[in-house]
N, CA, C and O atoms as a GROMACS GRO file, in nm:
protein
  592
    1MET      N    1   0.083  -0.119   0.000
    1MET     CA    2   0.000   0.000   0.000
    1MET      C    3   0.087   0.125   0.000
    1MET      O    4   0.040   0.234   0.031
    2ALA      N    5   0.211   0.110  -0.034
    2ALA     CA    6   0.304   0.224  -0.034
    2ALA      C    7   0.278   0.316  -0.153
    2ALA      O    8   0.230   0.272  -0.258
    3THR      N    9   0.311   0.441  -0.134
    3THR     CA   10   0.296   0.540  -0.241
    3THR      C   11   0.407   0.522  -0.344
    3THR      O   12   0.507   0.454  -0.320
    4ALA      N   13   0.388   0.584  -0.459
    4ALA     CA   14   0.491   0.578  -0.565
    4ALA      C   15   0.620   0.641  -0.516
    4ALA      O   16   0.729   0.593  -0.548
    5ALA      N   17   0.610   0.749  -0.438
    5ALA     CA   18   0.730   0.815  -0.387
    5ALA      C   19   0.808   0.722  -0.294
    5ALA      O   20   0.931   0.717  -0.299
    6PHE      N   21   0.736   0.648  -0.210
    6PHE     CA   22   0.804   0.554  -0.121
    6PHE      C   23   0.865   0.439  -0.200
    6PHE      O   24   0.976   0.394  -0.171
    7GLU      N   25   0.793   0.391  -0.301
    7GLU     CA   26   0.846   0.283  -0.385
    7GLU      C   27   0.976   0.326  -0.454
    7GLU      O   28   1.067   0.246  -0.471
    8GLU      N   29   0.982   0.452  -0.492
    8GLU     CA   30   1.105   0.503  -0.554
    8GLU      C   31   1.222   0.498  -0.456
    8GLU      O   32   1.333   0.461  -0.494
    9ILE      N   33   1.195   0.534  -0.331
    9ILE     CA   34   1.300   0.525  -0.229
    9ILE      C   35   1.342   0.380  -0.210
    9ILE      O   36   1.461   0.350  -0.201
   10ALA      N   37   1.245   0.289  -0.204
   10ALA     CA   38   1.276   0.146  -0.186
   10ALA      C   39   1.360   0.093  -0.302
   10ALA      O   40   1.453   0.016  -0.281
   11GLU      N   41   1.327   0.135  -0.423
   11GLU     CA   42   1.405   0.092  -0.539
   11GLU      C   43   1.547   0.146  -0.534
   11GLU      O   44   1.642   0.075  -0.568
   12THR      N   45   1.562   0.269  -0.491
   12THR     CA   46   1.696   0.327  -0.477
   12THR      C   47   1.776   0.250  -0.372
   12THR      O   48   1.894   0.222  -0.392
   13PHE      N   49   1.711   0.216  -0.259
   13PHE     CA   50   1.779   0.139  -0.155
   13PHE      C   51   1.824   0.004  -0.209
   13PHE      O   52   1.934  -0.042  -0.177
   14ASP      N   53   1.741  -0.060  -0.291
   14ASP     CA   54   1.778  -0.189  -0.350
   14ASP      C   55   1.901  -0.174  -0.440
   14ASP      O   56   1.984  -0.264  -0.447
   15PHE      N   57   1.911  -0.062  -0.508
   15PHE     CA   58   2.021  -0.036  -0.600
   15PHE      C   59   2.152  -0.008  -0.527
   15PHE      O   60   2.259  -0.048  -0.574
   16LEU      N   61   2.144   0.060  -0.413
   16LEU     CA   62   2.265   0.098  -0.338
   16LEU      C   63   2.325  -0.025  -0.271
   16LEU      O   64   2.254  -0.108  -0.214
   17ASP      N   65   2.458  -0.035  -0.278
   17ASP     CA   66   2.526  -0.156  -0.232
   17ASP      C   67   2.546  -0.166  -0.081
   17ASP      O   68   2.538  -0.275  -0.025
   18ASP      N   69   2.572  -0.056  -0.015
   18ASP     CA   70   2.602  -0.066   0.127
   18ASP      C   71   2.528   0.040   0.208
   18ASP      O   72   2.469   0.134   0.154
   19TRP      N   73   2.535   0.020   0.340
   19TRP     CA   74   2.457   0.108   0.427
   19TRP      C   75   2.513   0.249   0.434
   19TRP      O   76   2.438   0.344   0.458
   20GLU      N   77   2.639   0.264   0.414
   20GLU     CA   78   2.695   0.400   0.411
   20GLU      C   79   2.630   0.480   0.299
   20GLU      O   80   2.594   0.597   0.318
   21ASP      N   81   2.614   0.419   0.181
   21ASP     CA   82   2.548   0.486   0.069
   21ASP      C   83   2.400   0.511   0.100
   21ASP      O   84   2.346   0.615   0.063
   22ARG      N   85   2.336   0.418   0.165
   22ARG     CA   86   2.194   0.434   0.200
   22ARG      C   87   2.176   0.547   0.300
   22ARG      O   88   2.083   0.627   0.288
   23TYR      N   89   2.264   0.554   0.400
   23TYR     CA   90   2.257   0.666   0.496
   23TYR      C   91   2.275   0.798   0.424
   23TYR      O   92   2.203   0.895   0.450
   24ARG      N   93   2.372   0.803   0.333
   24ARG     CA   94   2.393   0.926   0.255
   24ARG      C   95   2.268   0.964   0.177
   24ARG      O   96   2.231   1.081   0.168
   25HIS      N   97   2.202   0.863   0.121
   25HIS     CA   98   2.080   0.890   0.045
   25HIS      C   99   1.970   0.946   0.136
   25HIS      O  100   1.901   1.041   0.099
   26VAL      N  101   1.955   0.888   0.254
   26VAL     CA  102   1.855   0.939   0.350
   26VAL      C  103   1.886   1.084   0.385
   26VAL      O  104   1.796   1.167   0.391
   27ILE      N  105   2.013   1.114   0.410
   27ILE     CA  106   2.052   1.252   0.442
   27ILE      C  107   2.023   1.345   0.326
   27ILE      O  108   1.977   1.457   0.346
   28GLU      N  109   2.050   1.299   0.204
   28GLU     CA  110   2.020   1.382   0.085
   28GLU      C  111   1.870   1.407   0.072
   28GLU      O  112   1.829   1.517   0.035
   29LEU      N  113   1.788   1.307   0.103
   29LEU     CA  114   1.643   1.328   0.102
   29LEU      C  115   1.604   1.438   0.200
   29LEU      O  116   1.519   1.522   0.171
   30GLY      N  117   1.667   1.436   0.317
   30GLY     CA  118   1.640   1.539   0.417
   30GLY      C  119   1.684   1.676   0.373
   30GLY      O  120   1.615   1.775   0.398
   31LYS      N  121   1.799   1.683   0.308
   31LYS     CA  122   1.848   1.813   0.259
   31LYS      C  123   1.757   1.870   0.151
   31LYS      O  124   1.742   1.992   0.141
   32ALA      N  125   1.696   1.783   0.072
   32ALA     CA  126   1.608   1.828  -0.037
   32ALA      C  127   1.472   1.876   0.014
   32ALA      O  128   1.399   1.944  -0.057
   33MET      N  129   1.439   1.840   0.135
   33MET     CA  130   1.310   1.876   0.193
   33MET      C  131   1.310   2.023   0.234
   33MET      O  132   1.407   2.070   0.294
   34PRO      N  133   1.204   2.098   0.203
   34PRO     CA  134   1.201   2.238   0.245
   34PRO      C  135   1.198   2.248   0.397
   34PRO      O  136   1.131   2.168   0.462
   35PRO      N  137   1.269   2.345   0.453
   35PRO     CA  138   1.269   2.358   0.599
   35PRO      C  139   1.133   2.406   0.649
   35PRO      O  140   1.060   2.475   0.578
   36LEU      N  141   1.101   2.369   0.769
   36LEU     CA  142   0.980   2.416   0.835
   36LEU      C  143   1.009   2.555   0.890
   36LEU      O  144   1.110   2.576   0.957
   37ASP      N  145   0.921   2.648   0.862
   37ASP     CA  146   0.938   2.784   0.912
   37ASP      C  147   0.949   2.782   1.064
   37ASP      O  148   0.878   2.708   1.131
   38ASP      N  149   1.040   2.863   1.118
   38ASP     CA  150   1.063   2.865   1.262
   38ASP      C  151   0.936   2.896   1.342
   38ASP      O  152   0.925   2.856   1.458
   39SER      N  153   0.841   2.966   1.282
   39SER     CA  154   0.718   3.000   1.355
   39SER      C  155   0.635   2.875   1.387
   39SER      O  156   0.545   2.881   1.471
   40PHE      N  157   0.665   2.764   1.322
   40PHE     CA  158   0.593   2.640   1.348
   40PHE      C  159   0.672   2.544   1.436
   40PHE      O  160   0.627   2.432   1.462
   41LYS      N  161   0.787   2.585   1.481
   41LYS     CA  162   0.866   2.501   1.571
   41LYS      C  163   0.824   2.534   1.714
   41LYS      O  164   0.898   2.595   1.791
   42VAL      N  165   0.702   2.491   1.745
   42VAL     CA  166   0.638   2.521   1.873
   42VAL      C  167   0.611   2.390   1.947
   42VAL      O  168   0.606   2.284   1.886
   43PRO      N  169   0.594   2.398   2.079
   43PRO     CA  170   0.572   2.276   2.157
   43PRO      C  171   0.456   2.190   2.108
   43PRO      O  172   0.465   2.067   2.114
   44ALA      N  173   0.348   2.250   2.060
   44ALA     CA  174   0.232   2.173   2.014
   44ALA      C  175   0.265   2.084   1.894
   44ALA      O  176   0.198   1.984   1.872
   45LEU      N  177   0.366   2.120   1.818
   45LEU     CA  178   0.402   2.044   1.698
   45LEU      C  179   0.527   1.959   1.717
   45LEU      O  180   0.569   1.889   1.626
   46LYS      N  181   0.585   1.967   1.835
   46LYS     CA  182   0.707   1.890   1.863
   46LYS      C  183   0.670   1.745   1.894
   46LYS      O  184   0.573   1.718   1.966
   47VAL      N  185   0.747   1.653   1.840
   47VAL     CA  186   0.724   1.510   1.862
   47VAL      C  187   0.802   1.468   1.986
   47VAL      O  188   0.924   1.484   1.993
   48GLN      N  189   0.731   1.415   2.083
   48GLN     CA  190   0.795   1.365   2.205
   48GLN      C  191   0.848   1.224   2.178
   48GLN      O  192   0.791   1.150   2.099
   49GLY      N  193   0.957   1.189   2.244
   49GLY     CA  194   1.012   1.055   2.229
   49GLY      C  195   1.126   1.046   2.130
   49GLY      O  196   1.178   0.937   2.103
   50CYS      N  197   1.166   1.160   2.074
   50CYS     CA  198   1.278   1.162   1.980
   50CYS      C  199   1.401   1.218   2.051
   50CYS      O  200   1.390   1.313   2.129
   51ALA      N  201   1.517   1.161   2.025
   51ALA     CA  202   1.640   1.211   2.084
   51ALA      C  203   1.673   1.350   2.028
   51ALA      O  204   1.724   1.436   2.100
   52SER      N  205   1.643   1.371   1.902
   52SER     CA  206   1.663   1.501   1.838
   52SER      C  207   1.533   1.580   1.850
   52SER      O  208   1.429   1.527   1.886
   53GLN      N  209   1.543   1.708   1.819
   53GLN     CA  210   1.422   1.789   1.814
   53GLN      C  211   1.352   1.763   1.681
   53GLN      O  212   1.414   1.772   1.575
   54VAL      N  213   1.224   1.731   1.687
   54VAL     CA  214   1.146   1.700   1.567
   54VAL      C  215   1.011   1.770   1.577
   54VAL      O  216   0.945   1.767   1.681
   55TRP      N  217   0.973   1.834   1.467
   55TRP     CA  218   0.842   1.897   1.457
   55TRP      C  219   0.771   1.844   1.333
   55TRP      O  220   0.831   1.831   1.227
   56LEU      N  221   0.643   1.812   1.348
   56LEU     CA  222   0.560   1.769   1.236
   56LEU      C  223   0.437   1.858   1.232
   56LEU      O  224   0.368   1.875   1.332
   57ARG      N  225   0.410   1.914   1.115
   57ARG     CA  226   0.296   2.003   1.097
   57ARG      C  227   0.203   1.944   0.991
   57ARG      O  228   0.237   1.944   0.873
   58PRO      N  229   0.086   1.894   1.034
   58PRO     CA  230  -0.003   1.826   0.939
   58PRO      C  231  -0.080   1.922   0.849
   58PRO      O  232  -0.097   2.041   0.879
   59MET      N  233  -0.127   1.866   0.739
   59MET     CA  234  -0.214   1.938   0.646
   59MET      C  235  -0.314   1.836   0.593
   59MET      O  236  -0.276   1.725   0.555
   60ILE      N  237  -0.438   1.875   0.591
   60ILE     CA  238  -0.543   1.789   0.539
   60ILE      C  239  -0.615   1.867   0.430
   60ILE      O  240  -0.666   1.977   0.453
   61GLU      N  241  -0.619   1.809   0.312
   61GLU     CA  242  -0.688   1.876   0.202
   61GLU      C  243  -0.748   1.770   0.110
   61GLU      O  244  -0.680   1.675   0.070
   62GLY      N  245  -0.874   1.788   0.077
   62GLY     CA  246  -0.939   1.690  -0.009
   62GLY      C  247  -0.946   1.552   0.052
   62GLY      O  248  -0.949   1.452  -0.019
   63GLY      N  249  -0.949   1.546   0.186
   63GLY     CA  250  -0.955   1.418   0.255
   63GLY      C  251  -0.825   1.340   0.253
   63GLY      O  252  -0.822   1.222   0.287
   64ARG      N  253  -0.717   1.406   0.214
   64ARG     CA  254  -0.586   1.340   0.207
   64ARG      C  255  -0.490   1.403   0.308
   64ARG      O  256  -0.496   1.522   0.339
   65PHE      N  257  -0.401   1.318   0.358
   65PHE     CA  258  -0.306   1.360   0.459
   65PHE      C  259  -0.176   1.408   0.396
   65PHE      O  260  -0.129   1.352   0.296
   66ASP      N  261  -0.120   1.510   0.453
   66ASP     CA  262   0.013   1.557   0.416
   66ASP      C  263   0.073   1.622   0.540
   66ASP      O  264   0.000   1.651   0.635
   67PHE      N  265   0.200   1.644   0.540
   67PHE     CA  266   0.264   1.714   0.652
   67PHE      C  267   0.396   1.771   0.606
   67PHE      O  268   0.451   1.733   0.503
   68ARG      N  269   0.446   1.862   0.684
   68ARG     CA  270   0.582   1.911   0.671
   68ARG      C  271   0.649   1.884   0.805
   68ARG      O  272   0.584   1.878   0.909
   69GLY      N  273   0.778   1.866   0.800
   69GLY     CA  274   0.850   1.838   0.923
   69GLY      C  275   0.991   1.891   0.917
   69GLY      O  276   1.041   1.931   0.812
   70ASP      N  277   1.054   1.890   1.032
   70ASP     CA  278   1.192   1.937   1.041
   70ASP      C  279   1.256   1.877   1.165
   70ASP      O  280   1.187   1.832   1.257
   71SER      N  281   1.387   1.878   1.166
   71SER     CA  282   1.465   1.830   1.279
   71SER      C  283   1.598   1.902   1.281
   71SER      O  284   1.644   1.955   1.180
   72ASP      N  285   1.660   1.902   1.398
   72ASP     CA  286   1.793   1.960   1.410
   72ASP      C  287   1.903   1.860   1.371
   72ASP      O  288   2.021   1.896   1.370
   73ALA      N  289   1.866   1.736   1.340
   73ALA     CA  290   1.963   1.633   1.300
   73ALA      C  291   1.938   1.595   1.154
   73ALA      O  292   1.825   1.566   1.116
   74MET      N  293   2.042   1.594   1.073
   74MET     CA  294   2.027   1.568   0.929
   74MET      C  295   1.971   1.429   0.899
   74MET      O  296   1.887   1.414   0.811
   75ILE      N  297   2.017   1.327   0.970
   75ILE     CA  298   1.965   1.193   0.945
   75ILE      C  299   1.816   1.187   0.978
   75ILE      O  300   1.740   1.119   0.909
   76VAL      N  301   1.775   1.257   1.082
   76VAL     CA  302   1.633   1.258   1.120
   76VAL      C  303   1.551   1.335   1.017
   76VAL      O  304   1.439   1.296   0.986
   77ARG      N  305   1.606   1.444   0.964
   77ARG     CA  306   1.537   1.514   0.854
   77ARG      C  307   1.514   1.417   0.738
   77ARG      O  308   1.410   1.419   0.674
   78GLY      N  309   1.612   1.333   0.712
   78GLY     CA  310   1.598   1.233   0.607
   78GLY      C  311   1.491   1.131   0.639
   78GLY      O  312   1.416   1.090   0.551
   79LEU      N  313   1.483   1.089   0.764
   79LEU     CA  314   1.378   0.996   0.805
   79LEU      C  315   1.240   1.060   0.792
   79LEU      O  316   1.143   0.994   0.755
   80ILE      N  317   1.232   1.189   0.822
   80ILE     CA  318   1.106   1.262   0.801
   80ILE      C  319   1.070   1.260   0.653
   80ILE      O  320   0.954   1.240   0.618
   81ALA      N  321   1.168   1.278   0.567
   81ALA     CA  322   1.143   1.274   0.422
   81ALA      C  323   1.094   1.136   0.379
   81ALA      O  324   1.006   1.126   0.293
   82VAL      N  325   1.149   1.031   0.437
   82VAL     CA  326   1.103   0.896   0.406
   82VAL      C  327   0.958   0.879   0.450
   82VAL      O  328   0.876   0.824   0.376
   83LEU      N  329   0.925   0.926   0.571
   83LEU     CA  330   0.787   0.917   0.618
   83LEU      C  331   0.694   1.002   0.532
   83LEU      O  332   0.580   0.962   0.507
   84HIS      N  333   0.742   1.117   0.487
   84HIS     CA  334   0.661   1.200   0.399
   84HIS      C  335   0.629   1.123   0.271
   84HIS      O  336   0.516   1.128   0.222
   85ALA      N  337   0.727   1.053   0.217
   85ALA     CA  338   0.703   0.973   0.097
   85ALA      C  339   0.602   0.861   0.124
   85ALA      O  340   0.524   0.826   0.036
   86LEU      N  341   0.603   0.807   0.244
   86LEU     CA  342   0.513   0.697   0.279
   86LEU      C  343   0.369   0.744   0.299
   86LEU      O  344   0.275   0.674   0.262
   87TYR      N  345   0.351   0.863   0.356
   87TYR     CA  346   0.217   0.908   0.397
   87TYR      C  347   0.158   1.022   0.315
   87TYR      O  348   0.036   1.040   0.317
   88SER      N  349   0.236   1.097   0.244
   88SER     CA  350   0.186   1.215   0.175
   88SER      C  351   0.085   1.178   0.067
   88SER      O  352   0.112   1.095  -0.020
   89GLY      N  353  -0.030   1.241   0.073
   89GLY     CA  354  -0.134   1.220  -0.028
   89GLY      C  355  -0.222   1.099  -0.004
   89GLY      O  356  -0.311   1.070  -0.084
   90VAL      N  357  -0.199   1.030   0.105
   90VAL     CA  358  -0.278   0.911   0.138
   90VAL      C  359  -0.414   0.956   0.194
   90VAL      O  360  -0.419   1.047   0.276
   91PRO      N  361  -0.524   0.893   0.151
   91PRO     CA  362  -0.654   0.926   0.210
   91PRO      C  363  -0.650   0.909   0.363
   91PRO      O  364  -0.589   0.814   0.413
   92LEU      N  365  -0.715   1.000   0.435
   92LEU     CA  366  -0.713   0.994   0.581
   92LEU      C  367  -0.752   0.857   0.634
   92LEU      O  368  -0.691   0.806   0.728
   93ALA      N  369  -0.852   0.797   0.574
   93ALA     CA  370  -0.900   0.666   0.620
   93ALA      C  371  -0.794   0.558   0.605
   93ALA      O  372  -0.803   0.455   0.673
   94ASP      N  373  -0.696   0.577   0.519
   94ASP     CA  374  -0.595   0.474   0.494
   94ASP      C  375  -0.466   0.493   0.573
   94ASP      O  376  -0.383   0.402   0.578
   95VAL      N  377  -0.448   0.609   0.634
   95VAL     CA  378  -0.322   0.636   0.705
   95VAL      C  379  -0.298   0.530   0.812
   95VAL      O  380  -0.187   0.477   0.823
   96GLY      N  381  -0.399   0.499   0.892
   96GLY     CA  382  -0.384   0.400   0.998
   96GLY      C  383  -0.367   0.258   0.948
   96GLY      O  384  -0.326   0.170   1.024
   97ARG      N  385  -0.399   0.234   0.823
   97ARG     CA  386  -0.387   0.100   0.766
   97ARG      C  387  -0.247   0.070   0.712
   97ARG      O  388  -0.214  -0.045   0.684
   98ILE      N  389  -0.168   0.173   0.697
   98ILE     CA  390  -0.032   0.151   0.646
   98ILE      C  391   0.051   0.082   0.755
   98ILE      O  392   0.058   0.131   0.868
   99ASP      N  393   0.111  -0.028   0.722
   99ASP     CA  394   0.198  -0.099   0.815
   99ASP      C  395   0.338  -0.038   0.802
   99ASP      O  396   0.424  -0.087   0.729
  100ALA      N  397   0.357   0.071   0.876
  100ALA     CA  398   0.483   0.145   0.866
  100ALA      C  399   0.603   0.058   0.902
  100ALA      O  400   0.708   0.067   0.838
  101ALA      N  401   0.588  -0.027   1.003
  101ALA     CA  402   0.700  -0.113   1.043
  101ALA      C  403   0.741  -0.204   0.927
  101ALA      O  404   0.860  -0.223   0.902
  102ALA      N  405   0.643  -0.260   0.857
  102ALA     CA  406   0.675  -0.348   0.744
  102ALA      C  407   0.735  -0.269   0.629
  102ALA      O  408   0.834  -0.313   0.569
  103GLU      N  409   0.677  -0.154   0.597
  103GLU     CA  410   0.729  -0.074   0.486
  103GLU      C  411   0.870  -0.026   0.515
  103GLU      O  412   0.958  -0.035   0.429
  104LEU      N  413   0.892   0.026   0.635
  104LEU     CA  414   1.026   0.073   0.671
  104LEU      C  415   1.122  -0.046   0.682
  104LEU      O  416   1.241  -0.032   0.655
  105GLY      N  417   1.069  -0.161   0.722
  105GLY     CA  418   1.149  -0.283   0.728
  105GLY      C  419   1.201  -0.323   0.591
  105GLY      O  420   1.311  -0.379   0.580
  106ARG      N  421   1.123  -0.296   0.488
  106ARG     CA  422   1.170  -0.324   0.351
  106ARG      C  423   1.297  -0.247   0.320
  106ARG      O  424   1.379  -0.291   0.239
  107LEU      N  425   1.314  -0.132   0.384
  107LEU     CA  426   1.436  -0.053   0.362
  107LEU      C  427   1.550  -0.100   0.451
  107LEU      O  428   1.664  -0.060   0.432
  108GLY      N  429   1.519  -0.185   0.548
  108GLY     CA  430   1.621  -0.233   0.640
  108GLY      C  431   1.652  -0.136   0.752
  108GLY      O  432   1.750  -0.152   0.823
  109LEU      N  433   1.567  -0.035   0.767
  109LEU     CA  434   1.595   0.066   0.868
  109LEU      C  435   1.593   0.009   1.009
  109LEU      O  436   1.670   0.051   1.095
  110ASN      N  437   1.504  -0.088   1.033
  110ASN     CA  438   1.493  -0.146   1.167
  110ASN      C  439   1.626  -0.203   1.215
  110ASN      O  440   1.657  -0.199   1.334
  111ASP      N  441   1.703  -0.256   1.123
  111ASP     CA  442   1.828  -0.323   1.159
  111ASP      C  443   1.950  -0.231   1.160
  111ASP      O  444   2.056  -0.270   1.207
  112HIS      N  445   1.934  -0.110   1.109
  112HIS     CA  446   2.052  -0.024   1.092
  112HIS      C  447   2.043   0.111   1.161
  112HIS      O  448   2.133   0.194   1.146
  113LEU      N  449   1.937   0.135   1.235
  113LEU     CA  450   1.928   0.258   1.313
  113LEU      C  451   1.959   0.226   1.459
  113LEU      O  452   1.935   0.115   1.505
  114SER      N  453   2.012   0.324   1.529
  114SER     CA  454   2.034   0.305   1.673
  114SER      C  455   1.898   0.291   1.740
  114SER      O  456   1.795   0.326   1.683
  115SER      N  457   1.898   0.239   1.862
  115SER     CA  458   1.770   0.222   1.933
  115SER      C  459   1.703   0.357   1.956
  115SER      O  460   1.580   0.366   1.951
  116GLN      N  461   1.781   0.462   1.982
  116GLN     CA  462   1.723   0.596   1.999
  116GLN      C  463   1.657   0.644   1.871
  116GLN      O  464   1.546   0.698   1.875
  117ARG      N  465   1.722   0.626   1.758
  117ARG     CA  466   1.664   0.667   1.629
  117ARG      C  467   1.540   0.584   1.597
  117ARG      O  468   1.440   0.637   1.547
  118SER      N  469   1.546   0.454   1.625
  118SER     CA  470   1.429   0.368   1.601
  118SER      C  471   1.311   0.412   1.686
  118SER      O  472   1.198   0.416   1.638
  119ASN      N  473   1.337   0.444   1.813
  119ASN     CA  474   1.230   0.493   1.901
  119ASN      C  475   1.173   0.624   1.848
  119ASN      O  476   1.052   0.644   1.849
  120GLY      N  477   1.259   0.711   1.802
  120GLY     CA  478   1.214   0.838   1.746
  120GLY      C  479   1.131   0.819   1.620
  120GLY      O  480   1.032   0.888   1.600
  121LEU      N  481   1.172   0.725   1.537
  121LEU     CA  482   1.097   0.696   1.414
  121LEU      C  483   0.958   0.644   1.449
  121LEU      O  484   0.859   0.683   1.388
  122ARG      N  485   0.951   0.554   1.549
  122ARG     CA  486   0.820   0.504   1.594
  122ARG      C  487   0.734   0.617   1.650
  122ARG      O  488   0.613   0.621   1.626
  123ALA      N  489   0.796   0.710   1.723
  123ALA     CA  490   0.721   0.823   1.778
  123ALA      C  491   0.666   0.912   1.666
  123ALA      O  492   0.555   0.963   1.676
  124MET      N  493   0.743   0.931   1.559
  124MET     CA  494   0.694   1.011   1.446
  124MET      C  495   0.577   0.941   1.377
  124MET      O  496   0.478   1.006   1.342
  125VAL      N  497   0.588   0.810   1.357
  125VAL     CA  498   0.479   0.735   1.294
  125VAL      C  499   0.353   0.746   1.381
  125VAL      O  500   0.243   0.767   1.330
  126GLN      N  501   0.370   0.730   1.512
  126GLN     CA  502   0.256   0.739   1.602
  126GLN      C  503   0.191   0.877   1.594
  126GLN      O  504   0.068   0.888   1.592
  127ARG      N  505   0.271   0.981   1.590
  127ARG     CA  506   0.217   1.117   1.580
  127ARG      C  507   0.140   1.136   1.449
  127ARG      O  508   0.033   1.196   1.449
  128ILE      N  509   0.193   1.086   1.340
  128ILE     CA  510   0.125   1.095   1.211
  128ILE      C  511  -0.010   1.024   1.218
  128ILE      O  512  -0.111   1.077   1.171
  129ARG      N  513  -0.012   0.905   1.274
  129ARG     CA  514  -0.138   0.830   1.286
  129ARG      C  515  -0.238   0.905   1.374
  129ARG      O  516  -0.357   0.910   1.342
  130GLU      N  517  -0.190   0.962   1.484
  130GLU     CA  518  -0.280   1.038   1.573
  130GLU      C  519  -0.339   1.158   1.502
  130GLU      O  520  -0.459   1.184   1.512
  131GLU      N  521  -0.256   1.231   1.429
  131GLU     CA  522  -0.304   1.350   1.359
  131GLU      C  523  -0.406   1.312   1.252
  131GLU      O  524  -0.507   1.381   1.236
  132ALA      N  525  -0.381   1.204   1.181
  132ALA     CA  526  -0.475   1.160   1.077
  132ALA      C  527  -0.607   1.116   1.140
  132ALA      O  528  -0.714   1.149   1.090
  133ALA      N  529  -0.599   1.041   1.250
  133ALA     CA  530  -0.721   0.994   1.317
  133ALA      C  531  -0.802   1.113   1.370
  133ALA      O  532  -0.924   1.115   1.358
  134ARG      N  533  -0.735   1.210   1.428
  134ARG     CA  534  -0.801   1.329   1.480
  134ARG      C  535  -0.867   1.407   1.367
  134ARG      O  536  -0.974   1.465   1.385
  135SER      N  537  -0.805   1.408   1.253
  135SER     CA  538  -0.851   1.489   1.141
  135SER      C  539  -0.964   1.424   1.062
  135SER      O  540  -1.032   1.491   0.984
  136LYS      N  541  -0.987   1.294   1.081
  136LYS     CA  542  -1.093   1.224   1.006
  136LYS      C  543  -1.229   1.289   1.028
  136LYS      O  544  -1.314   1.287   0.940
  137HIS      N  545  -1.248   1.347   1.146
  137HIS     CA  546  -1.378   1.402   1.182
  137HIS      C  547  -1.385   1.552   1.166
  137HIS      O  548  -1.481   1.616   1.211
  138GLN      N  549  -1.286   1.610   1.102
  138GLN     CA  550  -1.283   1.754   1.080
  138GLN      C  551  -1.296   1.782   0.931
  138GLN      O  552  -1.258   1.699   0.848
  139PRO      N  553  -1.352   1.898   0.898
  139PRO     CA  554  -1.354   1.935   0.756
  139PRO      C  555  -1.211   1.959   0.708
  139PRO      O  556  -1.118   1.969   0.788
  140ASP      N  557  -1.196   1.967   0.578
  140ASP     CA  558  -1.064   1.996   0.524
  140ASP      C  559  -1.005   2.118   0.592
  140ASP      O  560  -1.072   2.221   0.607
  141LEU      N  561  -0.883   2.106   0.632
  141LEU     CA  562  -0.817   2.217   0.699
  141LEU      C  563  -0.750   2.308   0.599
  141LEU      O  564  -0.710   2.420   0.632
  142GLY      N  565  -0.738   2.262   0.477
  142GLY     CA  566  -0.693   2.346   0.367
  142GLY      C  567  -0.549   2.386   0.372
  142GLY      O  568  -0.470   2.339   0.290
  143SER      N  569  -0.512   2.468   0.462
  143SER     CA  570  -0.374   2.512   0.469
  143SER      C  571  -0.312   2.458   0.598
  143SER      O  572  -0.379   2.396   0.680
  144TRP      N  573  -0.185   2.483   0.612
  144TRP     CA  574  -0.115   2.432   0.729
  144TRP      C  575  -0.182   2.482   0.854
  144TRP      O  576  -0.229   2.596   0.860
  145TRP      N  577  -0.186   2.398   0.954
  145TRP     CA  578  -0.253   2.434   1.078
  145TRP      C  579  -0.172   2.384   1.195
  145TRP      O  580  -0.083   2.300   1.179
  146SER      N  581  -0.203   2.434   1.309
  146SER     CA  582  -0.142   2.384   1.432
  146SER      C  583  -0.249   2.379   1.539
  146SER      O  584  -0.356   2.438   1.524
  147ARG      N  585  -0.220   2.309   1.644
  147ARG     CA  586  -0.317   2.295   1.752
  147ARG      C  587  -0.287   2.391   1.866
  147ARG      O  588  -0.340   2.372   1.975
  148ASP      N  589  -0.206   2.492   1.845
  148ASP     CA  590  -0.172   2.579   1.957
  148ASP      C  591  -0.268   2.692   1.974
  148ASP      O  592  -0.252   2.774   2.064
   0.00000   0.00000   0.00000
């Protein structure tokens, strides 16, 4: 049930020979991601449970989920980009049905991230699921929003 963007990342991972190259690719994905404006780096949007500082700002439009995110750590910015590829544009009703552990497992991330990074990745997935579930009962939010 992965998006085309996530499938592209998975194909690139299959092509890359070693984990050093894969880490570099994740970091490059993070560098390519637009930064989150500092005005949205607020406690309400901060993800708890991450070793690094992480902010996720959801957007719901046309019944589909999207978000922007940022982190003070480059590898984590890359992980945010991977999650964006997995969840962006997915119908709200389907966000909770995505088996993130299995999809991310296809990339081998479970075996190659530190326990702190893995915990942070799980916290980001949980936050995305919570935001999508909360938003199912709201009208389209149209533009970026926050709960503060």
